C-alpha positions in Angstrom: -0.1 -0.1 0.2 1.3 3.3 -0.5 1.3 6.1 2.3 -0.3 9.2 2.0 2.9 11.1 1.2 3.5 9.0 -1.8 -0.2 9.4 -2.9 0.0 13.2 -2.9 3.1 13.1 -4.4 2.0 11.1 -7.2 -1.0 13.4 -7.5 0.8 16.2 -7.7 3.0 14.8 -10.4 -0.2 13.9 -12.4 -1.3 17.5 -12.0 2.0 19.0 -13.2 1.8 16.4 -15.8 -1.7 17.2 -17.2 -0.9 21.2 -16.6 2.4 20.5 -18.9 0.2 18.6 -21.5 -2.1 21.1 -22.2 0.2 23.9 -22.2 1.8 21.9 -24.6 -1.4 21.4 -26.8 -2.5 24.9 -26.4 1.0 26.1 -27.7 0.5 23.3 -30.7 -2.8 25.0 -31.5 -1.4 28.7 -31.4 2.0 27.6 -33.2 -0.8 25.7 -35.9 -2.9 29.0 -36.0 0.4 31.2 -36.7 1.1 28.9 -39.3 -2.4 28.9 -41.1 -2.3 32.6 -41.1 0.9 33.0 -42.5 -0.3 30.9 -45.1 -3.1 32.5 -45.9 -1.3 36.0 -45.9 0.9 34.6 -48.6 -2.0 33.0 -50.7 -3.6 37.0 -50.4 -0.3 38.4 -51.6 0.5 36.1 -54.4 -3.2 36.7 -55.4 -3.3 40.6 -55.4 0.2 40.3 -57.0 -1.3 38.6 -59.9 -4.1 40.8 -59.9 -2.1 43.8 -60.1 -0.2 42.3 -63.3 -3.4 41.5 -64.9 -4.5 44.9 -64.3 -1.5 46.5 -65.8 -1.9 44.3 -69.1 -5.2 45.5 -69.2 -4.3 49.3 -68.8 -1.7 48.5 -71.7 -4.5 47.1 -73.9 -6.9 49.5 -73.3 -4.3 52.3 -74.1 -3.3 50.9 -77.1 -6.9 50.8 -78.2 -7.5 54.2 -77.6 -4.5 55.0 -79.8 -6.4 52.7 -82.4 -9.2 55.1 -81.8 -7.5 57.9 -82.8 -6.5 56.5 -85.9 -10.3 55.6 -86.5 -11.6 59.4 -85.7 -8.7 60.5 -88.4 -10.2 58.2 -90.9 -13.2 59.1 -90.0 -12.5 63.0 -90.5 -11.1 61.6 -94.0 -14.1 60.0 -94.9 -16.4 62.6 -93.5 -14.6 65.2 -95.7 -16.0 65.5 -99.4 -13.1 67.5 -100.9 -10.7 64.8 -100.4 -9.5 63.1 -103.3 -9.3 59.2 -104.2 -10.4 58.5 -100.6 -10.1 54.6 -101.2 -6.6 54.7 -101.6 -5.8 56.9 -98.7 -8.1 55.1 -96.0 -7.7 51.3 -97.3 -4.5 50.4 -95.6 -5.2 52.5 -92.2 -8.5 50.4 -92.1 -7.2 47.3 -92.9 -4.1 48.2 -90.3 -6.7 49.4 -87.4 -8.7 46.2 -88.1 -5.6 44.3 -87.6 -4.3 45.8 -85.0 -7.7 45.3 -83.1 -7.7 41.7 -84.0 -4.3 41.2 -82.2 -5.8 43.3 -79.0 -8.6 40.7 -78.8 -5.6 37.6 -79.0 -3.8 39.7 -76.1 -7.2 39.8 -73.8 -7.9 36.4 -75.0 -4.4 35.1 -73.6 -5.3 37.0 -69.9 -6.9 34.4 -67.8 -8.4 35.5 -64.3 -8.3 32.1 -62.6 -4.4 31.8 -63.3 -3.3 35.3 -62.6 -4.8 35.1 -59.0 -4.8 31.8 -58.0 -1.6 29.9 -57.1 -0.3 27.6 -59.9 -0.8 23.7 -58.0 1.5 21.2 -59.0 -0.7 18.4 -57.2 -4.3 18.4 -59.1 -6.0 16.1 -56.2 -4.8 18.5 -53.4 -6.3 22.1 -55.3 -8.1 24.2 -52.8 -11.4 25.9 -53.8 -10.8 29.9 -54.2 -11.7 31.9 -51.5 -13.9 34.8 -51.4 -11.2 37.3 -51.8 -9.9 35.5 -55.1 -13.2 35.2 -56.1 -13.9 38.8 -56.1 -10.4 39.6 -57.8 -11.1 37.3 -60.6 -14.9 38.7 -61.1 -13.3 42.1 -61.0 -10.9 41.2 -64.0 -13.6 39.5 -65.9 -15.7 42.9 -65.7 -12.8 44.8 -67.2 -12.0 42.3 -69.7 -15.7 42.5 -70.9 -15.9 46.0 -71.0 -12.4 46.1 -72.9 -13.9 43.9 -75.6 -17.1 45.6 -75.8 -15.0 48.6 -76.7 -13.2 46.7 -79.1 -16.5 45.3 -80.8 -17.5 49.1 -81.2 -14.3 49.7 -82.9 -14.8 46.6 -85.1 -18.2 48.5 -85.8 -16.8 51.6 -86.9 -14.0 50.2 -89.3 -17.1 48.5 -90.9 -18.8 51.5 -91.1 -16.1 53.4 -92.8 -15.4 50.8 -95.2 -19.0 50.9 -95.9 -19.1 54.4 -96.3 -16.1 54.4 -98.9 -17.5 51.7 -100.6 -20.6 53.6 -101.5 -18.3 56.8 -102.3 -16.3 55.3 -104.6 -19.4 53.7 -106.2 -21.4 57.3 -106.6 -20.3 59.2 -109.4 
C-alpha cells in the first residue's frame, strides 16, 4: 500500500503532467494557427500580385486601343471630308491596319485568364483548394474589366466596317 505522502506526490505529479500537457496542446494549437494565418497571408499576397499584373496588362491593352481609336477618328475625318480625292487609296491601308491591330488586341485579351492570374499554380491536381471569397472577387473584377474592353473593341470593329461601307458607297457613286 502506498502511503499518504506518496499518494499526494503522485497526485501532484499527475497534476503537473496534466498542466504541461494542456500547455503543450495550447502551444501547438497556437503554432498551427500562426502557420495557417501566414499561409493565408502569402496566398492573398500572391493573389494581389497576380491581380495587379493582370490589371497592368489590361491597362496596356486599353491604351493601345485608345491609340487605334484616334486612328479611326482620323479616318472618320477623311471619310467625312468630301474634298478628299481618292479616298479609297488614302484609307484602305489604315482601315486594314486598324482591323489587324484590333484582332491582336483581342488575342492579347484572350491570353489573360483571371483564374491563372489570381490563383496560385498547383502541381498537385488532387489537392487543389477552392478559391477563397477574396480570390473570387479579384477574378470577377478582372472579368468585368476584360468584358468592358472587349465591348469597346467590338464597337471599334463596327466603326471599321461602317467606314469601309461608307468608302465603298462613295467610290460607287459618280
